[in-house]
MIMI-244463 format. One line per field, with one value per residue (C-alpha): residue number from 1; residue in one letter; x, y, z. Coordinates in steps of 0.1 Angstrom, whole numbers, plus 5000, padded with zeros to 4 digits. Layout:
REM MIMI-244463
nr	[NUM  ...]
rest	[A  ...]
xx	[X  ...]
yy	[Y  ...]
zz	[Z  ...]
END
This chain:
REM MIMI-244463
nr	[1  2  3  4  5  6  7  8  9  10  11  12  13  14  15  16  17  18  19  20  21  22  23  24  25  26  27  28  29  30  31  32  33  34  35  36  37  38  39  40  41  42  43  44  45  46  47  48  49  50  51  52  53  54  55  56  57  58  59  60  61  62  63  64  65  66  67  68  69  70  71  72  73  74  75  76  77  78  79  80  81  82  83  84  85  86  87  88  89  90  91  92  93  94  95  96  97  98  99  100  101  102  103  104  105  106  107  108  109  110  111  112  113  114  115  116  117  118  119  120  121  122  123  124  125  126  127  128  129  130  131  132  133  134  135  136  137  138  139  140  141  142  143  144  145  146  147  148  149  150  151  152  153  154  155  156  157  158  159  160  161  162  163  164  165  166  167  168  169  170  171  172  173  174  175  176  177  178  179  180  181  182  183  184  185  186  187  188  189  190  191  192  193  194  195  196  197  198  199  200  201  202  203  204  205  206  207  208  209  210  211  212  213  214  215  216  217  218  219  220  221  222  223  224  225  226  227  228  229  230  231  232  233  234  235  236  237  238  239  240  241  242  243  244  245  246  247  248  249  250  251  252  253  254  255  256  257  258  259  260  261  262  263  264  265  266  267  268  269  270  271  272  273  274  275  276  277  278  279  280  281  282  283  284  285  286  287  288  289  290  291  292  293  294  295  296  297  298  299  300  301  302  303  304  305  306  307  308  309  310  311  312  313  314  315  316  317  318  319  320  321  322  323  324  325  326  327  328  329  330  331  332  333  334  335  336  337  338  339  340  341  342  343  344  345  346  347  348  349  350  351  352  353  354  355  356  357  358  359  360  361  362  363  364  365  366  367  368  369  370  371  372  373  374  375  376  377  378  379  380  381  382  383  384  385  386  387  388  389  390  391  392  393  394  395  396  397  398  399  400  401  402  403  404  405  406  407  408  409  410  411  412  413  414  415  416  417  418  419  420  421  422  423  424  425  426  427  428  429  430  431  432  433  434  435  436  437  438  439  440  441  442  443  444  445  446  447  448  449  450  451  452  453  454  455  456  457  458  459  460  461  462  463  464  465  466  467  468  469  470  471  472  473  474  475  476  477  478  479  480  481  482  483  484  485  486  487  488  489  490  491  492  493  494  495  496  497  498  499  500  501  502  503  504  505  506  507  508  509  510  511  512  513  514  515  516  517  518  519  520  521  522  523  524  525  526  527  528  529  530  531  532  533  534  535  536  537  538  539  540  541  542  543  544  545  546  547  548  549  550  551  552  553  554  555  556  557  558  559  560  561  562  563  564  565  566  567  568  569  570  571  572  573  574  575  576  577  578  579  580  581  582  583  584  585  586  587  588  589  590  591  592  593  594  595  596  597  598  599  600  601  602  603  604  605  606  607  608  609  610  611  612  613  614  615  616  617  618  619  620  621  622  623  624  625  626  627  628  629  630  631  632  633  634  635  636  637  638  639  640  641  642  643  644  645  646  647  648  649]
rest	[R  L  S  H  E  R  I  A  T  S  M  V  A  F  I  N  D  H  P  Y  L  E  I  Q  V  L  S  S  L  S  G  V  T  S  P  T  S  L  E  K  L  F  D  K  D  L  A  L  V  I  P  I  A  R  T  L  C  Q  Q  A  R  L  P  G  I  V  S  S  S  S  N  N  A  V  Y  T  P  N  I  F  T  H  F  Q  R  N  V  I  D  S  F  F  R  T  N  G  Y  I  T  E  T  K  C  V  G  A  G  L  S  R  N  R  M  E  C  F  V  R  E  S  F  P  N  A  V  L  L  S  H  S  I  I  D  S  E  V  I  C  Q  P  L  E  V  V  I  Q  T  A  I  L  N  D  G  Y  A  D  L  R  S  L  I  P  L  D  V  A  S  N  N  D  D  V  E  Q  V  I  N  V  C  L  V  D  S  L  K  L  Q  Q  D  T  A  T  F  H  A  F  V  K  G  T  T  L  I  N  T  D  I  A  L  F  F  S  H  E  M  S  K  K  S  V  K  M  L  Y  A  E  I  E  R  Y  S  K  Q  R  A  K  E  I  V  E  N  K  N  G  T  G  A  V  A  G  G  K  K  G  K  P  T  V  P  T  L  E  S  T  A  A  D  V  I  S  L  R  D  V  A  N  C  I  G  N  N  Y  P  N  L  F  Q  S  Q  Q  E  Y  E  E  G  S  S  C  E  A  S  M  S  W  N  S  D  E  V  G  R  C  D  G  P  L  I  E  F  C  R  T  M  Y  S  D  V  E  R  K  C  T  R  A  V  R  A  E  V  A  S  L  N  S  T  R  H  G  V  S  L  S  D  R  A  V  G  A  A  K  Q  M  D  V  Q  E  E  F  E  T  S  F  K  D  L  C  H  L  L  Q  I  L  A  K  T  I  E  N  F  S  T  R  G  L  F  T  S  A  E  I  S  S  M  K  R  E  L  L  S  G  M  G  C  C  L  A  R  L  L  T  E  Y  C  L  Y  R  N  N  V  E  G  A  G  A  L  T  F  S  H  Q  D  H  N  S  T  P  V  Y  L  S  A  L  D  F  P  S  L  S  L  Q  Y  N  P  A  E  G  G  K  Q  K  N  P  L  Q  H  L  R  E  S  M  P  G  S  S  G  L  N  L  V  R  M  W  N  I  C  S  G  G  N  D  D  N  D  G  T  K  D  A  D  E  L  L  D  Q  F  I  S  H  L  E  D  S  C  L  T  L  V  G  I  P  F  S  V  L  D  K  K  A  E  K  K  L  L  A  S  R  R  Q  G  L  I  D  R  L  E  K  S  S  Q  Q  D  E  I  L  R  T  C  V  I  L  I  Y  Q  Q  T  K  S  L  M  I  S  G  K  T  M  T  A  L  V  M  N  L  F  E  Q  E  K  K  I  P  T  R  V  T  E  V  L  M  D  L  K  R  D  N  D  V  S  P  E  L  L  H  L  V  K  Q  F  G  T  A  K  N  S  K  A  L  A  A  I  S  E  T  S  A  S  L  L  Q  K]
xx	[7709  7709  7700  7673  7663  7664  7641  7616  7618  7618  7590  7570  7578  7567  7532  7528  7536  7508  7480  7454  7472  7472  7435  7435  7447  7438  7399  7409  7423  7412  7380  7395  7390  7416  7447  7441  7461  7470  7472  7439  7433  7453  7466  7479  7489  7509  7539  7530  7510  7532  7554  7528  7503  7539  7545  7507  7516  7547  7526  7498  7471  7466  7462  7486  7516  7522  7547  7555  7575  7585  7547  7524  7521  7495  7482  7473  7455  7466  7426  7431  7461  7449  7420  7448  7464  7434  7424  7461  7464  7425  7435  7467  7454  7425  7448  7482  7492  7490  7498  7511  7482  7463  7480  7475  7438  7441  7466  7496  7532  7551  7576  7544  7533  7560  7560  7532  7529  7565  7552  7523  7538  7576  7577  7559  7582  7589  7586  7588  7555  7535  7544  7531  7529  7551  7540  7506  7511  7541  7519  7495  7528  7543  7513  7508  7547  7548  7517  7537  7564  7546  7529  7559  7533  7537  7523  7497  7510  7508  7471  7475  7495  7467  7459  7469  7502  7504  7492  7529  7558  7586  7562  7558  7594  7604  7574  7585  7622  7633  7604  7591  7626  7629  7602  7617  7646  7637  7613  7634  7623  7649  7633  7610  7635  7661  7632  7622  7653  7662  7631  7626  7603  7589  7580  7560  7544  7511  7520  7546  7545  7566  7576  7591  7624  7610  7588  7613  7628  7603  7592  7632  7627  7598  7617  7642  7621  7600  7634  7643  7612  7611  7649  7644  7614  7633  7664  7645  7631  7661  7679  7647  7647  7688  7685  7653  7633  7607  7599  7595  7579  7597  7624  7624  7615  7596  7627  7627  7646  7676  7680  7719  7736  7736  7700  7686  7705  7667  7652  7636  7607  7573  7572  7535  7540  7561  7538  7509  7529  7540  7503  7494  7507  7495  7459  7459  7486  7467  7441  7454  7475  7438  7420  7453  7454  7408  7413  7447  7442  7467  7476  7509  7537  7551  7585  7616  7627  7604  7620  7597  7610  7581  7562  7544  7518  7510  7515  7526  7548  7568  7577  7591  7606  7624  7630  7643  7665  7688  7664  7675  7708  7700  7671  7695  7724  7698  7691  7724  7732  7705  7713  7748  7738  7709  7741  7762  7738  7739  7702  7674  7673  7644  7648  7628  7652  7676  7672  7681  7685  7717  7715  7716  7739  7766  7747  7761  7793  7799  7796  7814  7846  7845  7842  7859  7891  7886  7866  7890  7915  7886  7888  7924  7931  7904  7917  7956  7935  7920  7954  7969  7943  7951  7986  7986  7964  7938  7907  7890  7893  7853  7857  7882  7859  7826  7842  7855  7821  7807  7837  7827  7789  7790  7821  7821  7786  7793  7823  7803  7771  7791  7804  7770  7756  7783  7784  7748  7743  7777  7770  7729  7720  7683  7666  7691  7661  7648  7674  7677  7699  7683  7684  7701  7689  7681  7685  7717  7754  7776  7799  7824  7849  7830  7807  7808  7797  7783  7751  7744  7728  7715  7713  7666  7649  7617  7597  7575  7537  7526  7564  7578  7599  7632  7670  7687  7719  7708  7690  7730  7746  7723  7725  7758  7780  7804  7824  7814  7777  7800  7822  7799  7773  7810  7816  7782  7783  7818  7805  7773  7792  7792  7808  7800  7794  7775  7785  7776  7798  7835  7857  7855  7896  7895  7865  7885  7909  7889  7873  7904  7922  7885  7887  7927  7919  7885  7877  7899  7879  7845  7853  7881  7900  7919  7918  7937  7962  7969  8001  8016  8011  7973  7969  7984  7959  7932  7938  7940  7909  7889  7896  7887  7852  7849  7852  7828  7802  7808  7807  7773  7760  7733  7729  7739  7753  7762  7785  7802  7810  7825  7847  7860  7868  7885  7901  7912  7930  7948  7962  7972  7973  7945  7913  7888  7847  7817  7796  7814  7845  7839  7822  7850  7876  7861  7867  7904  7903  7908  7940  7955  7981  7976  7939  7935  7915  7891  7886  7871  7851  7835  7825  7811  7787  7776  7774  7755  7732  7708  7702  7727  7737  7743  7777  7789  7782  7801  7831  7828  7834  7866  7873  7870  7884  7921  7948  7969  7977  7987  7961  7937  7951  7947  7914  7907  7919  7901  7873  7879  7851  7826  7828  7828  7798]
yy	[7429  7457  7434  7427  7463  7469  7439  7449  7486  7481  7453  7487  7503  7476  7472  7513  7513  7481  7496  7481  7443  7448  7453  7426  7403  7413  7414  7383  7362  7379  7357  7319  7295  7266  7264  7285  7284  7319  7308  7298  7329  7354  7338  7363  7388  7355  7368  7403  7385  7365  7387  7408  7383  7371  7405  7416  7383  7394  7426  7406  7422  7385  7362  7331  7323  7320  7285  7284  7260  7264  7256  7270  7290  7283  7307  7291  7310  7305  7297  7263  7255  7261  7237  7212  7218  7208  7178  7169  7173  7166  7121  7123  7130  7107  7076  7080  7087  7095  7081  7095  7087  7101  7134  7130  7129  7167  7178  7179  7166  7141  7169  7192  7160  7162  7198  7202  7169  7181  7211  7196  7165  7167  7139  7123  7095  7095  7063  7054  7057  7070  7090  7077  7084  7061  7059  7057  7024  7010  7003  6978  6959  6962  6947  6917  6907  6909  6884  6861  6865  6851  6823  6810  6819  6845  6874  6891  6918  6931  6930  6951  6978  7001  6991  7016  7016  6975  6977  6986  6960  6986  7009  6974  6968  7003  7000  6967  6969  7004  7021  6991  6983  7020  7024  6988  7002  7034  7013  7010  6972  6960  6924  6928  6945  6915  6893  6907  6904  6866  6855  6854  6876  6868  6900  6886  6898  6896  6885  6899  6874  6876  6844  6839  6821  6793  6780  6784  6761  6739  6736  6728  6702  6685  6686  6671  6646  6646  6641  6609  6594  6596  6585  6554  6549  6557  6536  6505  6511  6511  6486  6464  6472  6467  6437  6418  6421  6446  6458  6493  6498  6504  6476  6460  6426  6423  6434  6450  6488  6486  6519  6524  6544  6577  6575  6589  6629  6640  6621  6652  6652  6662  6704  6696  6668  6689  6718  6695  6689  6716  6728  6708  6720  6759  6756  6789  6792  6762  6780  6810  6785  6770  6805  6821  6795  6793  6830  6822  6823  6802  6764  6765  6757  6726  6729  6736  6763  6786  6799  6826  6862  6877  6844  6834  6809  6811  6816  6777  6776  6805  6800  6759  6775  6803  6776  6753  6764  6734  6714  6693  6691  6675  6648  6639  6636  6614  6590  6586  6572  6555  6536  6527  6520  6491  6480  6476  6460  6421  6408  6397  6443  6462  6499  6503  6482  6510  6540  6566  6578  6575  6612  6619  6608  6619  6653  6647  6627  6661  6687  6665  6662  6704  6712  6689  6697  6734  6739  6715  6741  6773  6759  6758  6792  6809  6789  6803  6837  6831  6818  6851  6871  6855  6855  6892  6899  6919  6903  6890  6855  6856  6868  6845  6818  6836  6833  6798  6784  6807  6786  6749  6760  6773  6761  6731  6718  6722  6699  6677  6679  6673  6642  6630  6628  6619  6590  6580  6582  6563  6538  6532  6538  6526  6557  6583  6605  6603  6629  6664  6699  6726  6765  6742  6762  6733  6761  6762  6743  6767  6787  6783  6805  6844  6832  6856  6827  6800  6791  6769  6734  6714  6677  6665  6632  6634  6603  6586  6598  6579  6570  6576  6605  6597  6612  6621  6612  6578  6572  6578  6560  6531  6537  6534  6505  6495  6526  6547  6562  6563  6591  6612  6614  6626  6651  6668  6662  6679  6713  6715  6722  6683  6652  6618  6613  6640  6649  6687  6721  6720  6750  6766  6758  6722  6716  6732  6713  6681  6687  6695  6665  6640  6649  6643  6604  6600  6613  6581  6556  6571  6587  6571  6611  6620  6650  6677  6692  6733  6739  6779  6767  6757  6784  6812  6800  6800  6837  6849  6824  6840  6872  6868  6851  6882  6914  6894  6888  6928  6938  6927  6934  6959  6953  6975  6949  6930  6954  6967  6934  6920  6955  6947  6910  6916  6950  6934  6907  6930  6954  6917  6891  6875  6857  6863  6848  6851  6880  6875  6877  6902  6930  6925  6925  6962  6976  6969  6994  7026  7013  6999  7018  7003  7015  7052  7070  7082  7044  7036  7068  7055  7021  7034  7059  7032  7011  7036  7049  7028  7055  7061  7070  7052  7075  7067  7029  7034  7046  7012  6989  7006  7004  6972  6961  6984  6965  6972  6998  7021  7018  7023  7055  7070  7065  7076  7111  7110  7107  7138  7162  7136  7128  7164  7167]
zz	[3570  3543  3519  3533  3543  3503  3493  3519  3504  3470  3479  3491  3464  3440  3452  3453  3417  3409  3433  3415  3419  3457  3462  3437  3460  3492  3478  3465  3491  3523  3525  3519  3546  3525  3504  3473  3440  3428  3394  3392  3405  3388  3353  3335  3361  3381  3380  3395  3418  3441  3452  3461  3478  3500  3513  3521  3539  3560  3570  3582  3560  3551  3575  3563  3544  3506  3494  3458  3434  3403  3385  3408  3440  3472  3495  3531  3553  3594  3598  3578  3594  3626  3618  3607  3639  3661  3642  3642  3684  3691  3675  3686  3723  3724  3706  3715  3674  3640  3608  3576  3559  3582  3578  3544  3548  3564  3539  3559  3543  3565  3572  3588  3606  3628  3632  3645  3667  3676  3687  3712  3723  3725  3741  3706  3692  3653  3636  3600  3588  3620  3648  3689  3724  3742  3771  3759  3734  3756  3782  3776  3760  3788  3811  3792  3789  3827  3826  3801  3821  3860  3840  3817  3785  3758  3744  3714  3711  3673  3689  3709  3688  3672  3638  3614  3634  3630  3595  3586  3602  3602  3625  3643  3651  3660  3685  3703  3689  3702  3724  3742  3751  3758  3780  3800  3809  3828  3852  3885  3884  3862  3863  3834  3809  3818  3816  3774  3765  3779  3764  3721  3701  3673  3644  3615  3582  3604  3639  3669  3697  3730  3744  3778  3785  3809  3779  3752  3776  3780  3747  3738  3755  3747  3713  3721  3735  3704  3683  3704  3700  3665  3659  3675  3655  3621  3633  3634  3607  3587  3608  3601  3565  3559  3573  3551  3581  3574  3534  3519  3480  3453  3451  3417  3418  3442  3465  3494  3491  3514  3532  3540  3567  3539  3530  3568  3554  3551  3579  3596  3619  3610  3616  3622  3648  3665  3660  3677  3706  3719  3711  3733  3760  3751  3741  3733  3713  3689  3686  3671  3647  3640  3636  3616  3588  3586  3579  3553  3518  3509  3529  3555  3546  3570  3556  3585  3562  3548  3517  3508  3521  3546  3543  3581  3587  3616  3650  3668  3628  3632  3667  3657  3624  3652  3685  3661  3635  3635  3639  3599  3615  3651  3642  3610  3638  3662  3637  3620  3663  3668  3637  3650  3683  3675  3653  3675  3701  3704  3682  3705  3719  3714  3710  3739  3762  3757  3786  3773  3735  3708  3706  3741  3746  3717  3733  3766  3753  3729  3761  3779  3757  3758  3790  3808  3807  3808  3838  3854  3846  3853  3889  3897  3883  3906  3933  3928  3926  3960  3975  3961  3983  4013  4010  3998  4032  4010  4022  4054  4064  4057  4027  4015  4025  4014  3981  3986  3990  3962  3940  3952  3946  3915  3893  3915  3912  3876  3872  3892  3868  3839  3856  3865  3838  3814  3833  3835  3801  3795  3815  3803  3833  3840  3856  3844  3830  3864  3878  3866  3874  3888  3870  3838  3807  3777  3755  3750  3764  3784  3776  3808  3791  3793  3821  3850  3872  3879  3888  3918  3910  3923  3921  3918  3912  3897  3902  3870  3869  3900  3920  3948  3958  3966  3978  3943  3959  3973  3942  3926  3946  3941  3901  3894  3892  3920  3934  3904  3928  3957  3942  3924  3961  3981  3954  3957  3992  3995  3970  3991  4020  4044  4036  4024  4061  4067  4097  4091  4075  4076  4069  4027  4027  4036  4015  3982  3988  3993  3965  3936  3960  3950  3915  3913  3925  3910  3878  3859  3877  3866  3830  3815  3816  3843  3864  3839  3865  3853  3840  3827  3790  3800  3819  3795  3771  3790  3806  3762  3756  3784  3779  3745  3751  3778  3754  3730  3753  3766  3728  3728  3757  3766  3808  3828  3854  3829  3817  3851  3859  3827  3821  3865  3853  3827  3839  3865  3851  3822  3851  3876  3854  3878  3870  3890  3889  3905  3922  3955  3941  3911  3942  3964  3931  3926  3964  3950  3926  3941  3956  3929  3906  3876  3875  3867  3895  3864  3854  3890  3896  3861  3875  3908  3889  3869  3900  3922  3893  3877  3846  3825  3799  3762  3765  3797  3786  3755  3773  3798  3774  3762  3792  3792  3760  3769  3752  3779  3811  3790  3772  3797  3810  3776  3774  3807  3797  3772  3789  3811  3796  3798  3829  3840  3819]
END
């Protein structure tokens, strides 16, 4: 403090020693209305003028500030600063944003831009090259996203972002992936946020689009149908040429070139054909693609894998590339499967005579071989957990029955679907495509080991155009040979709460036992593989695999409800060595946490807060994830102790 006073005293003395300079500086700068270089006004006496001008500003005798560098010093009057602020404030208030370029034009640096805007608009969000009012910019984006979700369609997000902001790709990504996501999280109804996260966002140099999850599912289903059609046609050409029934140009001495099985490695369905197929179902997207190609200076690439970084070939083409990233592998595999199927078929059977594509059969077979054993073991482990609850008297008989019914309608139906689909395609049943399963996600194979619950599925019959509606179970019974149809129908009836004679609902205890017993009796006959009976070694291995799968899911998750449920499942398995699954079971088990000695009180309190409060801090979510990933009870207790300060806050 004394040093500042001495400096001020010495500066006053310096000014008193140079009265002519003080008068000259005051007279020269008092009428200035814009930033002025002191070097241009006071070339020879600059070293003396700068400290005098700065002191006069500090004494409020000059209304402005002096900023200096090694080469120059600039005096900026307050009137100019007020003018800048008014320009920036007015533009931001009117438009909901301001860019770095706009501020440079007004004579403002990036730091001054941020300072001005934040002083007047504290909630403004700083992007890479601009500052925005998140509420103003995100509101129209939320509307079109909700519309896309309701209509199972898509939304053009870039067209709704101001052009000055949208001209920079980094800012577009921040608006959509940060500002919009945060805005959706704050809404009381979290359905839009969850649907947005589940959908697909495509941001490129020229486009920013959102595609609903339902649209993506339908499009993937269209692609699979196109791949099946293409693979059958291409396989027929290969087999016919191989057998010498078709000539291919380029053979030596007039002989046809004979493609071998290896020659199918490069067989890929045309990207343009797939785009046209999708475009026929989404004409607005198809029109946008046409307009993009007409306005583009270069021809769109029709390669499935564009090697050029940042290249954009139009919204429809980029959507196809995003959704079908592994199309080359699927096509090659499908053609090979069809060739192998044709080679093993008797002469005279045409390609169109087969009800189901070989590639689809292979997909079903792979899923069955991967999932069947795990599902058998999961069913028995969860049934064992419920039996443990019943023996210990932890829940009422009604609650026990509710858990068993949920297990049957969820995991039971998943097993029934797996077995039904495998039987249909294994036996190449005519009309198999008419049977579908509700809530089936065509985007990916279910990951059963990390599932929090199992969706209730139902068998549905979808007749061909002009065909009559039919009971799906009746169609299943009539389509399958021998006793297979009867066994599958009985399986579905048990899952739905009745029996094969339709004499009404049964007790949940009896139904679950009956379902497992039926699987043990019929699996070998149905699929050639016996029901996999659980043993201690298999149980230990599955518990470890499920724990790791749930930890991976927890670490990636940003959804509050998913984090809570995953954490509860992990903590209970770690402290009690019991596997749980399903919304009913998880909710009931969470109520037991207060009574469990191995689960610290603080852990229970945090989880209850997370359950009650829809708007929690990122720090709290991180803490809950730490609880879920704790290696053992001792580690869980240590984490809960260190979290005391956060809980108090």
